[in-house]
MDTraj code that builds the backbone (N, CA, C; nanometers):
import mdtraj as md
import numpy as np

residues = "MET ALA ALA GLU HIS SER ALA ASP PRO ARG PRO GLU LEU GLY PRO ARG LEU VAL SER LEU HIS GLU VAL ILE THR ARG LEU ARG GLN GLU CYS PRO TRP ASP ARG ALA GLN THR HIS ALA THR LEU ALA PRO TYR ALA LEU ASP GLU ALA SER GLU LEU ALA GLU VAL LEU GLN THR ALA ALA ASP ALA LEU GLY GLY ASP ALA ALA LYS LEU ALA THR ALA ILE GLU ASP LEU VAL GLU GLU LEU GLY ASP VAL LEU LEU GLN VAL MET MET ASN ALA ALA ILE GLY GLU GLN ALA GLY THR PHE THR LEU ALA GLU VAL LEU GLU THR VAL GLU ALA LYS MET ARG ARG ARG HIS PRO HIS VAL PHE LEU ARG ASP PRO ASP ALA PRO GLU PRO SER ASP ASP GLU LEU SER VAL GLN TRP GLU ALA ILE LYS ALA ALA GLU ARG GLU ALA ARG ALA ASP ARG ILE ARG ALA ARG THR ALA ARG THR ALA".split()
xyz = np.array([
    [6.0456, -2.9921, 11.8666],
    [6.0084, -2.9762, 11.9888],
    [6.1186, -2.8575, 12.0543],
    [6.0606, -2.7718, 12.1002],
    [6.1285, -2.6695, 12.2069],
    [6.2377, -2.7178, 12.2897],
    [6.3581, -2.6203, 12.2655],
    [6.4226, -2.6968, 12.3508],
    [6.4303, -2.6035, 12.4876],
    [6.3784, -2.5102, 12.4972],
    [6.3643, -2.4376, 12.6278],
    [6.2316, -2.4493, 12.6545],
    [6.2446, -2.4486, 12.7947],
    [6.1300, -2.4564, 12.8753],
    [6.0858, -2.3244, 12.9337],
    [5.9696, -2.2537, 12.9388],
    [5.8993, -2.1661, 12.9949],
    [5.9419, -2.2345, 13.1746],
    [5.9592, -2.1225, 13.2778],
    [5.9419, -2.1673, 13.4005],
    [5.8083, -2.1296, 13.4478],
    [5.7234, -2.0996, 13.3588],
    [5.5600, -2.0934, 13.3517],
    [5.4944, -2.1312, 13.2392],
    [5.4907, -2.2915, 13.2133],
    [5.4027, -2.3039, 13.1136],
    [5.2811, -2.2601, 13.0764],
    [5.2227, -2.1943, 13.1773],
    [5.0399, -2.2172, 13.1656],
    [5.0263, -2.1021, 13.0737],
    [5.1151, -1.9529, 13.0527],
    [5.0672, -1.8911, 12.9081],
    [5.0547, -1.9532, 12.7704],
    [5.1497, -2.0974, 12.7644],
    [5.1012, -2.1349, 12.6487],
    [5.0145, -2.2956, 12.6474],
    [4.9374, -2.2528, 12.7315],
    [4.8685, -2.4190, 12.7393],
    [4.7204, -2.3646, 12.6684],
    [4.6745, -2.2823, 12.7062],
    [4.5396, -2.2476, 12.6529],
    [4.5570, -2.2289, 12.4950],
    [4.6393, -2.1571, 12.4150],
    [4.6480, -2.1346, 12.2535],
    [4.6874, -2.2667, 12.2212],
    [4.7578, -2.3307, 12.2867],
    [4.8168, -2.4598, 12.2045],
    [4.6657, -2.5778, 12.2124],
    [4.5775, -2.6021, 12.3367],
    [4.4772, -2.6534, 12.3569],
    [4.3792, -2.6415, 12.2368],
    [4.4078, -2.4748, 12.2450],
    [4.2374, -2.4782, 12.1292],
    [4.3189, -2.4992, 12.0251],
    [4.5007, -2.4976, 11.9842],
    [4.4700, -2.5122, 11.8140],
    [4.5124, -2.6675, 11.8233],
    [4.5053, -2.7348, 11.9351],
    [4.5045, -2.8918, 11.8908],
    [4.3821, -2.8774, 11.8594],
    [4.2825, -2.8736, 11.9412],
    [4.1248, -2.9093, 11.9515],
    [4.0925, -2.8694, 11.7797],
    [4.1512, -2.7536, 11.7232],
    [4.1139, -2.7090, 11.6217],
    [4.1630, -2.8166, 11.4920],
    [4.2977, -2.8514, 11.5246],
    [4.3198, -2.9333, 11.4218],
    [4.2834, -3.0945, 11.4007],
    [4.2382, -3.1136, 11.5730],
    [4.1842, -3.2640, 11.5360],
    [4.0066, -3.2150, 11.4809],
    [3.9346, -3.1273, 11.5302],
    [3.8308, -3.0989, 11.4422],
    [3.8368, -3.1024, 11.2982],
    [3.9259, -3.0317, 11.2579],
    [3.9601, -3.0417, 11.1407],
    [3.9621, -3.1632, 11.0430],
    [4.0534, -3.2489, 11.1468],
    [4.0806, -3.3768, 11.0444],
    [3.9899, -3.4728, 11.0941],
    [3.8687, -3.4297, 11.1917],
    [3.7415, -3.5184, 11.1701],
    [3.6767, -3.4822, 11.0542],
    [3.6786, -3.3880, 10.9777],
    [3.6195, -3.3141, 10.8946],
    [3.6372, -3.3218, 10.7686],
    [3.7681, -3.3497, 10.7568],
    [3.8629, -3.3119, 10.6197],
    [3.9092, -3.5058, 10.5673],
    [3.9622, -3.5294, 10.6717],
    [4.0350, -3.6575, 10.6639],
    [3.9468, -3.7828, 10.6540],
    [3.9375, -3.8800, 10.5373],
    [3.8438, -3.9552, 10.5294],
    [3.8939, -4.0816, 10.6273],
    [4.0101, -4.1327, 10.6821],
    [4.0360, -4.1919, 10.7851],
    [3.9775, -4.1310, 10.9188],
    [4.0325, -4.0577, 10.9374],
    [3.9701, -3.9799, 11.0712],
    [3.8169, -3.9507, 11.0908],
    [3.7337, -3.9066, 10.9802],
    [3.5971, -3.8722, 10.9903],
    [3.5901, -4.0341, 11.0338],
    [3.5815, -4.1702, 10.9603],
    [3.5698, -4.2977, 11.0061],
    [3.5894, -4.3414, 11.1313],
    [3.6426, -4.2565, 11.1831],
    [3.7097, -4.3594, 11.3350],
    [3.5434, -4.3478, 11.4234],
    [3.5594, -4.4173, 11.5287],
    [3.4242, -4.4277, 11.6196],
    [3.5052, -4.4383, 11.7602],
    [3.4537, -4.4292, 11.8618],
    [3.4845, -4.4737, 11.9596],
    [3.5805, -4.6405, 12.0038],
    [3.4461, -4.7354, 11.9276],
    [3.4949, -4.7870, 11.9539],
    [3.6410, -4.8637, 11.8257],
    [3.6413, -4.7771, 11.7060],
    [3.7585, -4.8287, 11.6433],
    [3.9199, -4.7586, 11.7014],
    [3.8887, -4.6872, 11.7850],
    [4.0058, -4.5961, 11.8776],
    [4.0373, -4.6844, 11.9460],
    [3.9560, -4.7580, 11.9922],
    [4.0125, -4.8236, 12.1098],
    [4.1216, -4.9292, 12.1365],
    [4.1472, -4.9950, 12.0516],
    [4.2785, -5.0435, 12.0004],
    [4.3787, -4.9791, 12.0375],
    [4.3809, -4.8527, 11.9394],
    [4.4875, -4.7235, 11.9568],
    [4.5393, -4.7295, 12.0890],
    [4.3845, -4.6492, 12.1673],
    [4.4141, -4.6527, 12.2811],
    [4.4757, -4.7257, 12.4032],
    [4.4804, -4.8610, 12.3747],
    [4.5495, -4.9591, 12.4116],
    [4.6776, -4.9666, 12.3560],
    [4.7405, -4.9556, 12.2644],
    [4.8614, -4.9460, 12.2094],
    [4.9461, -4.8562, 12.2432],
    [4.8843, -4.7411, 12.2587],
    [4.9481, -4.6015, 12.3261],
    [4.9795, -4.5912, 12.4421],
    [4.8613, -4.6549, 12.5385],
    [4.8739, -4.6611, 12.6485],
    [4.9929, -4.7525, 12.6998],
    [5.0052, -4.8478, 12.6020],
    [5.1842, -4.9860, 12.6547],
    [5.2862, -4.8562, 12.6182],
    [5.2497, -4.8053, 12.5029],
    [5.4000, -4.7930, 12.4637],
    [5.4478, -4.6740, 12.5280],
    [5.3694, -4.6230, 12.6100],
    [5.3582, -4.4932, 12.7157],
    [5.4258, -4.5887, 12.8093],
    [5.3742, -4.6705, 12.9077],
    [5.3976, -4.7113, 13.0070],
    [5.5919, -4.7677, 12.9491],
    [5.6181, -4.8194, 12.8652],
    [5.7120, -4.8704, 12.8168],
    [5.8448, -4.7373, 12.8270],
    [5.7595, -4.6512, 12.7828],
    [5.8451, -4.5428, 12.7902],
    [5.9229, -4.4728, 12.9109],
    [5.7567, -4.4243, 13.0010],
    [5.8087, -4.4352, 13.1023],
    [5.9263, -4.4781, 13.2205],
    [5.9040, -4.6215, 13.2214],
    [6.0296, -4.7092, 13.2255],
    [6.1771, -4.6356, 13.1965],
    [6.1542, -4.6758, 13.0723],
    [6.3320, -4.6269, 12.9991],
    [6.3365, -4.5057, 13.0446],
    [6.2463, -4.3784, 13.0570],
    [6.2721, -4.2775, 13.0973],
    [6.3489, -4.2540, 13.2517],
    [6.2354, -4.3444, 13.3011],
    [6.3271, -4.3531, 13.4739],
    [6.4566, -4.4400, 13.4692],
    [6.4701, -4.5194, 13.3939],
    [6.5974, -4.5834, 13.4125],
    [6.7296, -4.5237, 13.3758],
    [6.6745, -4.3832, 13.2721],
    [6.7753, -4.3360, 13.2186],
    [6.8067, -4.2466, 13.2959],
    [6.7242, -4.1697, 13.4190],
    [6.7826, -4.1187, 13.5156],
    [6.8946, -4.1256, 13.5674],
    [6.9763, -4.0089, 13.6197],
    [7.0810, -4.0757, 13.6675],
    [7.2043, -4.1236, 13.5858],
    [7.2098, -4.1382, 13.4664],
    [7.2355, -4.2096, 13.4011],
    [7.3324, -4.1186, 13.2666],
    [7.3579, -4.1902, 13.1353],
    [7.4219, -4.1184, 13.0181],
    [7.2740, -4.0094, 12.9735],
    [7.3748, -3.8791, 12.9509],
    [7.2739, -3.7667, 12.9468],
    [7.2275, -3.7965, 12.7808],
    [7.3005, -3.8424, 12.7168],
    [7.2426, -3.8433, 12.5826],
    [7.1226, -3.9665, 12.5825],
    [7.1506, -4.0401, 12.6528],
    [7.0096, -4.1708, 12.6555],
    [6.8925, -4.0786, 12.7444],
    [6.9239, -3.9946, 12.8517],
    [6.8392, -3.9166, 12.8906],
    [6.7558, -3.8724, 12.8080],
    [6.8376, -3.7829, 12.7206],
    [6.7518, -3.6611, 12.6307],
    [6.6714, -3.7691, 12.5057],
    [6.6856, -3.8629, 12.4959],
    [6.6262, -3.9660, 12.3601],
    [6.5249, -4.0026, 12.4619],
    [6.5743, -4.0356, 12.5647],
    [6.4032, -4.0641, 12.6392],
    [6.3087, -3.9919, 12.6779],
    [6.3932, -3.8566, 12.7281],
    [6.2545, -3.7342, 12.7445],
    [6.2246, -3.7497, 12.6164],
    [6.2688, -3.6903, 12.5151],
    [6.1743, -3.6919, 12.3797],
    [6.0882, -3.7899, 12.3631],
    [6.1022, -3.9345, 12.3522],
    [6.0621, -4.0434, 12.3327],
    [5.9159, -4.0089, 12.4200],
    [5.9317, -3.9909, 12.5439],
    [5.8634, -3.9534, 12.6420],
    [5.7241, -3.8684, 12.6161],
    [5.7804, -3.7468, 12.5543],
    [5.7103, -3.6372, 12.5140],
    [5.5871, -3.6807, 12.3959],
    [5.6665, -3.7403, 12.3232],
    [5.5864, -3.8109, 12.1617],
    [5.4911, -3.8855, 12.2717],
    [5.5498, -3.9714, 12.3156],
    [5.4010, -4.1048, 12.3893],
    [5.3069, -4.0267, 12.4564],
    [5.3163, -3.9023, 12.5506],
    [5.2422, -3.8608, 12.5937],
    [5.1454, -3.7720, 12.5206],
    [5.2274, -3.7022, 12.3800],
    [5.1042, -3.6390, 12.2910],
    [5.0344, -3.7577, 12.1972],
    [5.0689, -3.9061, 12.2029],
    [4.9799, -3.9853, 12.1475],
    [4.8723, -4.0437, 12.1889],
    [4.8994, -4.0252, 12.3526],
    [4.7945, -4.0761, 12.4266],
    [4.6912, -3.9401, 12.4381],
    [4.7367, -3.8349, 12.4609],
    [4.6690, -3.6962, 12.4371],
    [4.5547, -3.7076, 12.3303],
    [4.6270, -3.7371, 12.2068],
    [4.5773, -3.7280, 12.0380],
    [4.4457, -3.8526, 12.0850],
    [4.4668, -3.9503, 12.1201],
    [4.3392, -4.0227, 12.1952],
    [4.2828, -3.9492, 12.2815],
    [4.2462, -3.8846, 12.3697],
    [4.1421, -3.8236, 12.3886],
    [4.1089, -3.6888, 12.3472],
    [4.2074, -3.6339, 12.2404],
    [4.1297, -3.5550, 12.1996],
    [4.0186, -3.6062, 12.0858],
    [4.1060, -3.7202, 11.9980],
    [3.9960, -3.7506, 11.9040],
    [3.8857, -3.8412, 11.9907],
    [3.8736, -3.8874, 12.0661],
    [3.7206, -3.9570, 12.1577],
    [3.6506, -3.8056, 12.1906],
    [3.7238, -3.7129, 12.2414],
    [3.6222, -3.5866, 12.2609],
    [3.5881, -3.5303, 12.1193],
    [3.6548, -3.5043, 12.0652],
    [3.5565, -3.4785, 11.8800],
    [3.4630, -3.5608, 11.8310],
    [3.5020, -3.6841, 11.8601],
    [3.3626, -3.7784, 11.8600],
    [3.2645, -3.7362, 11.9380],
    [3.2550, -3.7390, 12.0580],
    [3.1617, -3.6993, 12.1535],
    [3.0941, -3.5560, 12.1388],
    [3.1679, -3.4781, 12.0990],
    [3.1726, -3.3385, 12.0713],
    [3.0474, -3.3665, 11.8995],
    [3.1297, -3.3784, 11.7708],
    [3.0208, -3.4107, 11.7067],
    [2.8825, -3.5064, 11.7133],
    [2.8963, -3.6139, 11.8041],
    [2.7372, -3.6379, 11.8274],
    [2.6425, -3.5869, 11.9077],
    [2.7052, -3.5175, 11.9832],
    [2.6295, -3.4092, 12.1089],
    [2.6530, -3.4719, 12.1931],
    [2.7317, -3.5819, 12.2525],
    [2.6882, -3.6581, 12.3794],
    [2.7873, -3.6107, 12.5158],
    [2.9194, -3.5410, 12.4823],
    [3.0010, -3.4861, 12.5502],
    [3.1051, -3.3686, 12.5059],
    [3.1709, -3.3160, 12.5603],
    [3.2617, -3.1941, 12.4951],
    [3.3956, -3.2387, 12.5678],
    [3.4925, -3.1920, 12.5159],
    [3.6585, -3.1871, 12.5853],
    [3.6206, -3.0591, 12.7193],
    [3.5355, -2.9573, 12.6790],
    [3.5387, -2.9174, 12.8423],
    [3.4946, -2.9935, 12.9164],
    [3.3450, -3.0730, 12.9390],
    [3.3434, -3.1798, 13.0107],
    [3.4437, -3.2593, 13.0491],
    [3.5257, -3.3205, 12.9620],
    [3.6171, -3.3987, 12.9650],
    [3.7424, -3.3315, 13.1196],
    [3.7696, -3.2438, 13.0757],
    [3.8501, -3.1895, 13.1305],
    [3.7958, -3.1103, 13.3018],
    [3.6974, -3.0686, 13.2560],
    [3.6108, -3.0317, 13.4143],
    [3.6190, -3.1944, 13.4799],
    [3.5843, -3.2711, 13.4125],
    [3.5362, -3.3864, 13.5210],
    [3.7135, -3.4356, 13.5733],
    [3.8049, -3.4732, 13.5290],
    [3.9029, -3.5003, 13.5582],
    [3.9858, -3.3895, 13.6720],
    [3.9317, -3.2670, 13.6401],
    [3.9775, -3.1861, 13.7169],
    [3.8898, -3.1935, 13.8653],
    [3.7890, -3.2135, 13.8668],
    [3.6901, -3.2273, 13.9625],
    [3.7235, -3.3913, 14.0542],
    [3.7549, -3.4560, 13.9689],
    [3.8173, -3.6147, 14.0299],
    [3.9502, -3.5603, 14.1325],
    [4.0297, -3.5202, 14.0738],
    [4.1577, -3.4927, 14.1338],
    [4.1658, -3.3988, 14.2355],
    [4.0486, -3.3171, 14.2429],
    [4.0144, -3.2182, 14.3595],
    [3.9390, -3.2956, 14.4567],
    [3.8565, -3.4108, 14.4274],
    [3.7818, -3.4672, 14.5039],
    [3.9046, -3.5906, 14.5761],
    [3.9469, -3.6545, 14.4986],
    [4.0751, -3.7692, 14.5626],
    [4.1894, -3.6878, 14.6640],
    [4.2313, -3.5552, 14.6332],
    [4.2892, -3.5204, 14.7164],
    [4.2952, -3.3910, 14.8376],
    [4.1826, -3.4166, 14.9083],
    [4.1484, -3.3440, 14.9917],
    [4.2564, -3.3062, 15.1172],
    [4.3545, -3.3785, 15.0844],
    [4.4516, -3.3491, 15.1573],
    [4.5443, -3.2344, 15.1020],
    [4.5507, -3.2234, 14.9979],
    [4.6032, -3.1136, 14.8978],
    [4.5007, -2.9528, 14.8941],
    [4.4016, -2.9985, 14.8767],
    [4.2727, -2.8622, 14.8399],
    [4.2084, -2.8208, 14.9312],
    [4.1462, -2.9156, 15.0539],
    [4.0711, -2.8644, 15.1589],
    [4.1890, -2.8801, 15.2838],
    [4.2834, -2.9185, 15.2924],
    [4.3759, -2.9077, 15.4254],
    [4.4137, -2.7836, 15.4804],
    [4.3737, -2.7668, 15.5892],
    [4.4108, -2.5951, 15.6710],
    [4.5562, -2.6357, 15.6451],
    [4.6214, -2.5219, 15.5961],
    [4.7644, -2.4794, 15.5735],
    [4.8485, -2.5169, 15.6944],
    [4.7885, -2.4717, 15.8170],
    [4.9017, -2.5091, 15.9388],
    [4.8867, -2.6867, 16.0096],
    [4.7790, -2.6843, 15.9311],
    [4.7691, -2.8726, 15.9623],
    [4.8903, -2.9775, 15.9130],
    [4.9613, -3.0534, 15.9877],
    [5.0370, -3.1383, 15.9233],
    [5.0199, -3.2010, 15.8128],
    [5.0851, -3.2655, 15.7453],
    [5.0572, -3.3358, 15.6067],
    [5.0286, -3.4842, 15.6568],
    [4.9132, -3.5270, 15.5877],
    [4.8652, -3.6425, 15.6767],
    [4.9707, -3.7865, 15.6452],
    [4.9757, -3.8867, 15.6845],
    [5.1157, -3.9871, 15.7004],
    [5.0358, -4.0559, 15.5437],
    [5.1392, -4.1424, 15.5006],
    [5.0896, -4.2365, 15.4046],
    [4.9949, -4.3414, 15.4584],
    [4.9827, -4.4031, 15.5819],
    [4.8598, -4.5259, 15.6152],
    [4.7569, -4.4047, 15.6317],
    [4.7555, -4.3072, 15.6814],
    [4.6191, -4.1792, 15.6458],
    [4.6044, -4.1689, 15.4873],
    [4.6782, -4.1713, 15.4284],
    [4.6191, -4.1278, 15.3042],
    [4.5947, -4.2356, 15.2189],
    [4.6040, -4.3566, 15.2564],
    [4.5732, -4.5039, 15.2482],
    [4.4330, -4.5330, 15.2731],
    [4.3827, -4.4713, 15.3963],
    [4.2887, -4.5219, 15.4505],
    [4.1822, -4.3882, 15.3695],
    [4.2319, -4.2892, 15.3643],
    [4.1707, -4.1389, 15.3128],
    [4.0709, -4.2102, 15.1364],
    [4.1804, -4.2821, 15.0715],
    [4.2028, -4.3120, 14.9552],
    [4.0808, -4.4061, 14.9412],
    [4.1026, -4.5105, 14.9925],
    [3.9958, -4.6351, 15.0183],
    [3.8342, -4.5823, 15.0116],
    [3.8209, -4.4871, 15.1310],
    [3.7439, -4.3714, 15.1650],
    [3.6756, -4.3397, 14.9927],
    [3.7751, -4.2503, 14.9918],
    [3.6850, -4.1983, 14.8361],
    [3.6690, -4.2709, 14.7141],
    [3.7187, -4.3671, 14.7209],
    [3.7185, -4.4566, 14.5886],
    [3.5889, -4.5588, 14.6517],
    [3.5622, -4.5648, 14.7651],
    [3.4326, -4.6632, 14.8493],
    [3.3122, -4.5358, 14.7672],
    [3.3337, -4.4158, 14.7990],
    [3.2241, -4.3196, 14.7679],
    [3.1913, -4.3074, 14.6264],
    [3.3354, -4.2881, 14.5667],
    [3.2685, -4.2712, 14.4324],
    [3.2183, -4.4063, 14.3710],
    [3.2409, -4.5358, 14.4175],
    [3.1539, -4.6614, 14.3554],
    [3.0757, -4.6388, 14.3732],
    [3.0365, -4.5822, 14.5078],
    [2.8836, -4.6007, 14.5516],
    [2.7675, -4.4750, 14.4733],
    [2.8144, -4.3898, 14.4396],
    [2.7876, -4.2882, 14.3711],
    [2.7814, -4.3281, 14.2368],
    [2.8540, -4.4251, 14.1738],
    [2.8541, -4.4265, 14.0388],
    [2.7209, -4.5521, 14.0335],
    [2.7333, -4.6256, 14.1302],
    [2.6388, -4.7480, 14.1505],
    [2.4718, -4.6660, 14.1547],
    [2.4627, -4.5664, 14.2623],
    [2.3236, -4.4799, 14.2374],
    [2.2994, -4.3808, 14.0962],
    [2.4044, -4.3629, 13.9970],
    [2.3537, -4.3102, 13.8953],
    [2.2669, -4.4555, 13.8060],
    [2.3850, -4.5281, 13.8171],
    [2.3358, -4.6395, 13.7281],
    [2.1758, -4.6879, 13.7503],
    [2.1503, -4.7092, 13.8777],
    [2.0303, -4.7115, 13.9504],
    [1.9152, -4.6421, 13.8969],
    [1.9381, -4.4907, 13.9223],
    [1.8675, -4.3673, 13.8699],
    [1.8876, -4.4077, 13.7307],
    [1.9795, -4.4462, 13.6525],
    [1.9250, -4.4520, 13.4957],
    [1.8303, -4.5266, 13.4880],
    [1.8671, -4.6615, 13.4746],
    [1.7433, -4.7688, 13.4764],
    [1.6478, -4.7413, 13.5578],
    [1.6194, -4.6884, 13.6399],
    [1.4647, -4.6872, 13.6705],
    [1.4225, -4.5326, 13.5956],
    [1.4506, -4.4674, 13.5243],
    [1.4103, -4.3941, 13.4389],
    [1.3919, -4.4149, 13.3099],
    [1.5043, -4.5151, 13.2615],
    [1.4236, -4.6059, 13.1281],
    [1.3701, -4.7629, 13.1665],
    [1.3128, -4.7439, 13.2764],
    [1.2417, -4.8657, 13.2633],
    [1.0589, -4.8521, 13.2873],
])
top = md.Topology()
chain = top.add_chain()
for i, resn in enumerate(residues, 1):
    res = top.add_residue(resn, chain, resSeq=i)
    for name in ("N", "CA", "C"):
        top.add_atom(name, md.element.get_by_symbol(name[0]), res)
traj = md.Trajectory(xyz[None], top)
C-alpha cells in the first residue's frame, strides 16, 4: 500500500480500474475456482465481506482521535476490506460481462445516475440558493425513494406484460 496520497487521485483511477478489470477477467479465464463462480456462489462471500467491512468501519471510527498506531492499523484494515468488497463487485460484473447480461460500465453508470438522482440538492441546486435543512432533505429523500419504488414496479409490470 502506498504511504503517500496524491492530492488529486483521479489520474490514477482510470488505469487502476482498467488494470483490476483485466486481472479479474484473466482470473475468470484461467483460474478454475474463479471460473466456476456464479452470482449465487459469490453471494455468501459478498455478505461476509460486507459484514467485515462494517466491523472495520466501526473500528476505524473508534480509532479516530486516539492512538496513531491503532488508527494506522485501522486505516490499513479499512483499505483492505474496501478492496474485498470491490472485488465482489468486479467478480459479479465479470460474470455479467461473460454472460452478456451487463457490463462493469453499466454498473458504474447506474450507480452514478442513482447518486445524481438522489442528490438534486447537490447536482441541481442553484449555487446561490441556501442548502436545504435536514428536514427538507428527509422529505426529499422519501419522495425520491417513493419515485424509485414506483419506477421499479412499472419496469416489473412492463416485463411481466411482455412475457405474458
